[in-house]
N, C-alpha and C positions, 0 to 999 in steps of 0.2 A: 602700194600693194593692197588689193582688196581682199578682205578676210570675211568668210561666212561662218555663222554660228559663233561658238565661244572662242575668243582669241586665246585665252589661257589654255584651253583644251588643245587648240591647234599648235601652240608653241610646244606643248608637251609632246604632241604627236611628232612634230618635226625633230625634236631632240631624240626621241626613242627610235624614230624611223632611221635616223642617221647613225645612232650609236648601237642600239640593241639589235638591229636587224642586219647590220653590214657584215654578213658572213654567209658562206655557202653551207649546204647541208652536211658536207663532208669535212668542213674546216674544224679541226680539233685543237689547233694551237691557241694559246692565250693571246687575246687581243688587248693591248694596253689602252686602246681608245674606246673600249666597250664597257658599258656599265656592268659591273660584276654581279650585282644582285638587284635588278630593278624590281620595284613593287608590282604586285599583281595589277593594280589599277593602271599603271603605266603600260604594262604589256597589253592590257585590254584595249587601250587607245591605239597602240601600234598595230595589233592584229586585226581589229575591226576595220581600220582604214586599209590595211594591206589586202584584206579579203575583197573589199569592193574594188580596189585598184587592180588586183589580179584578175578579177572577173572581167574588167574592162580591157585589160591587156590581151586576154584570150579572145575576147570579142573583137578586138582590133585585127585579129588574124582570121577568125572563122567567118566574120561578116562578109568577106570576099568570097568564101566558098559557097555561101547560101545566097549570094548576089543581093545583099543589102547595099554593099559598097562595090565600087569598081575603080580601078586605077585610071586617072585622067590621061596617062601615057600608055601607048600600045605596048603589050607584052610584059606587063608587070609580073614579077615572079610569083607572088602570092595569088594574084588574079588568074594566072594561067597554069597553076598547079606545078610549078617548077620546085625542085628541091631547094629549100630556103632555110637559112640559119636563124632559128628562133631561140638562140642562147639567152638573150635578155629576158624573154618571157619565162623560159624554163627556170632560170636562176631566181627570178622574182618570186615565182610560186614556191620554190624550195626555201628561199629566205623566209617567206611567210610561214611555211610549215615548221621551220626550225624555231621560230619565235613561238608558235602555237605549242610545239612540243615542250619548250621551256615553261610556258605558262601553265600547261597541264601538269607538268612534273612538280612545279613549285606549289601549285594549288593543292595537289594531292598531299604534299608535305605539310601544308597548313590547314588541311581539313576544309578547304574552300570548295565545296561541291558545286556551287554555282559556276565558278570559274572553270572547273573541270568539265562541266557540261557544255559550256559555251566553246571551250577549246575543242572538244570532240566534234561539235557541229561544224566548226570552221575547218578543222582538219579534214573531215570527210569531204567538204566542198572542194578544198584545194586538191585533194587526192583525185577526185573525179575530173577536175580540170586537166590534170596531167594525163591520167589514164585515157580520157576520151579524145585527147589529141594525139598522143604518142603510142599508146598501148602499154606494154610492159614497162615498169619503172621501179626505181628503188623506193622502199618505204620501211619494211620491217627491219632492215639492216642499216638504215640511213642515219638514224639519230641516236644510236646507242652509245656513241663515243668509243667504239672498239675498232673502227676501221675507217680508212681514208678512201676506200674503194668499195662502196656498198654493192651487194648483189641486187639483182632485179627480181621483183615479184611479178607474177604473170598478170595479165589483164583481169582474168577471173578472180584471182586472189585479191587484187586491188579493189574490185567491185565489192567483194564480200567484206573486206576490211572497212571500206567506206560505209557500207550499210550497218555493220556492227558498231562503228563509231557513232552513227546517228542514234541507234537504239540505246547505247550506253549514255549518250548525251541526254536523251530524254529522261532516263532513269536518274541521272545525277541532278538535272534541273528540277525534278519533281521532289527531291529531298527537302526536308524542312530544317535540317540541322547544320547548314553551312556556317562555318565559323567566320567566314568573310563574305559579305554580300557584294553583288555587283555595284559598281559606282556609276550612277546614271550619267554623269558628265564625261566619263571615260568610255562609255559604250557608244560608239558612233553609229551603230546600226539600230539597236532597240532600247537605248537609254536605260539600261539596267533592268528591263522588264523580263523576268524569267518566263512568264506565261507566253510572252511574244516569242521568245527563243524556242520554246517547246513547239509552238505553231510552225515556226520556220523549220525546225527539225523534221516535223511531219510533212511539210511541203516538199522539202528536199527528198524525203523518203518516198513520197508519192511519185516524184519525178524519176527517181532511180528505179523504182519498181515498174514504172511505165516504160522505161527505156529498153527493157528486155522484151518488148512486144513481139519480136521476131523469134524468140526462143521458146522452148518448152517450159521454161521457168516462169513465164508470164501468167500471172493470176489477177485478173481484173478485180476480183473481190478484195484482194489485199491492197491494191491501189486505191480503191474506193474507201477502204477503212482508214488509210492514211490521210486521204483527202478530208474525211469527216472530222479529223482531229487537227486540221490545219487552219487556213485562213478563212475568215468570215466576211471581210471587206477590204477595200483598198488601204485602209488604215493599218492593216497588218503587214504590209509589204516589207520585205527585208531590203533596205536601201541605205545608202550613205551619202551625205551631202556636206561633209566638212572638208574643206580644201584650204590649202595654204594660199592658193590663188584662184583657181577656177576648175570646173569639171574638165577632165582631159579631152572629152569629145568637143567641148567648146574651144579648146586650144587648137584642134584641127581646123575648125571653122576660121579662127583668126589666122592660122598659118596660110590658109588659102588667099587671104587678102594680101599676104606678104610674099606671094608666089612660091610658097613651100607647099606644093599641091598634094592634097590627101583628102580622104573623106568624101569623095564624090559618090552620088547615089547611083545604083545600078538601074538599068532599063527594066529589069525584072520586077524590082520593088515599085518603081515609079509607075510602070504600066498597070500594075495591079491596083494602085491607089487612084490613078487618074481616070480610070474607067475604060482604058484601052483593052485590057485583058478580059474583063468580065461584064462590060457594058453597064456598070454602075460605078459612079464616082464615090470614093470613100472620103468622108469629110476629115478623116485623120490626116490626109495628105498635107493640109495647110498647117497642121500641128507638128509635122515632121520636117518639112522642107519649105523652101520659098520658090515662087515662080521665077522663071528665067527672065532675061531682058525682053524676050518675045512674049511675055505674059502667059506662059504655059509651064506645066510641069514636065520635064524631059530628063530621062536618065542617060547614063553612059553605058555602052555595051561592054561587057567584061572582055578584056583582052584586046579590044579595039582602041580604047582610049577616046578622048574627046575628038569629035569629028572636025572641029574647027582648029585643032592644034591646042597645045597646052596653054591655057590662058585662064584668067579669072574674070572674064567679062560676063559671067553668069549666063552663058548660052546653054548650059546644062545645069541640073540641080545638084546641090550638095548639102552636107550637114549644116544645119541652121542654128545660129545663136538665138533665134526667136522661138525655138522649140522648147517645150517644157522637159524634154528628154536630153537636150544637148546645149542648153544655155549655160551661162557662167555658173549659176548656183543650182542647176538641175541635179537631182539625185542620181547616183549610180545604182541601178536596180540589179539585185542578185536573183531574187525570185519574187513573183507578184501574185496577188489574188487572181488577176485575170488569167495568168498562165495556169494556175491551179484549176480554175474552172474548165479550161480546155483539156487538162489531164483527166478531170472527172468526166467530161463529155466523151472522150475517146474510150476510157475504161468502161463507162456505163453502156456505151453502144456495143462494145465487145461482149458485155455481159447480158445483152438483150434488154437492157432497161432504157428503152427509147425515150420515154417521157423524161426521165432524169437526165439523159444525155442532151436532149433538146433544150431543156431548161438551163443546163449548165452552159451550153453553147451560146445562148442568147445573153445570159448573165455575164459571160466572159467578154463578149463584144461590148456590152454596156459598161462594164467596169473599166475596160481599157479606154473607151471614149471619155468617160468621166475623169479618169486619171489625166488624160491629155487636155481636158478642158473644152471638149467639143460641146457646142451649144445643144441643149436638149432637143430642140426642134430638128436639127440636122441629124442628131443621133437617132431619134425615133423614126425619121424618114428612111434612114439607111436600114434600120432593123425591119421596117415594114416593106421594104423593096422585095419583090418575090424572088429575086436572085439570092437574097440573104435570108429573109424570113420564110423559109420553104415549108414550114410545118413539120410537126413531129415525124410523120410517116416518111417524109422525103429526106430526112437528115442522113448524110453519108459521112464516111471517114474523110473523103476528099474535102468536103466543106469545112470540117473541123480543122484539118491541116491548113487549108487556105486562110482561114481567119486567124489561126494561131500564128501563122507566119508574120502577120502584122504586129501581133501582141508581143512577140519576142524580138522585135527590132533591136539589133545591136547586141543581143544577149548570146553568149556562147552556146547556150542550150539549143539554139536554133539549128546548129549544125548536127546535133544528135538527132533532132527531128527530121532534118533533110535526109539523113542517111537511113533512118528507120523507114522513111517514106519513099526511099529509092529515088529521091529528087523528082518526084512526079508532079510537081507544081505545074500548072498550066503555063505553057510558053517557055519553060525552063530549058535552056540550051547550054551546051558546052561553051566555055569561053573561046573567043577567036584565037586560033593557033595554040590551043591547049596542049600542054606537054604530055597529057595522058589521053588514051583513046576513050576513056569513060570518066565518070565523075570521081572526084577525090574522096578517099575514105579515111586517111590518116596523114600525119606529117612526119618528116624525117627527124631522127634524133639530132640535137643541136651539136655544132662543132665543139663548143665548150665541154660538153659531156663526153664526146668521143675522144677528145684530147686527154682529159683527166681520168676517165674511168672506162677507157676503150675496151679493156678485156672483158668487162661485164655487159657492155652494150650489146643487145641482141643483133643478130645479122639483119641487115636492112632488107625489107621486103618492098615491093612496089607500093607507091602511094595510093594505088587503086585497090589494095588488099584490105578487105573489111576487118574491123575489129570483131571480137568474139560475139558481141551482142548484135552485130550488124549482118550476120551471115544467115 
């Protein structure tokens, strides 16, 4: 077994992952196999790893909706907007929140404000993963230990709670009287750096404040204020690269070689990258996928599947082990400096600050290319192309969303952007034989939840019904 980063740290992660986290949010019974009182440092290992993994799990669903990925077989359920059971993802996110709730409570008891702050930041992120996929969900009543069937908070309430958690996290992390400090070796995201966690809290806050761009609550100035307190370079990115074996995206690539087909790239993404859609080839394509046996980059049409039949002879492109994003030791990205620069570009453009918007737009592209290891000459040539380097006066929201689409590859936040943008990416089409007449806006509540907490699960609405911030 190949192990990356600290073996001792990863052994601890495995122990806590299996013991401390194996319960559902509504499970109140005593578990004889569970560590009764794990130390804060151990909970930090567990929760930082689960946060990254849960981001990837959500991205494994939403990447089909934004057409980063496409099923190699015709009519895949997620691919074509069918009602699909995502119990495993729902449960994993709530397992993560249960551990974070425990870490926060124990940290409060011990006067460990740094741990309280980190718990709040990760709780906020988990809450947005659930709310942005399903809508209403349990939270305020879920971890109190008083009920096995928690009631649901509304989408708007969850958004407010998540935003408050970030603000509280920033306050706690800024305190100087924490009785217990973060253990660098157990913090798998920021290695115990409280300043880095504060930047991440502001990055997530900027993301949340920007997400409501369709509503009257949208205030570009507030978005820009959060951006100014967040990331300054790629070195600030919130990411995790400690695995017991390998990056889960890399496992999909390996599965393909064993005829367990998954992780094929959509025509939408590949055509944007290979020059078909916009007339300019993006050098990031070779850092994302590999050429086919026909020496071209070719995607799979969503809903149609591989045109040559389900096979792994590489006649179409898929997730690559050679990519710095999906290789064995590649990090799982939660939020990046490049993404933040595009948040800044969008908000600055909305505020009428075109110079700031254009500078952020160019910086975001450059940062992402540097992150992927694109050669400087290729990077600069792309930025100089008149299709990309349009000049300050010609910058549009469409260009910002076009470039941000590449930056958020495989990140669940991309689906929030697609919905805010009403899926207006050039060439974006409904999947073949889609189960909906229009683009998907939410997913159905999982079977595991309707079985165990059915009386509280909201009445299902069509998957084409927008969430509150998407209307």
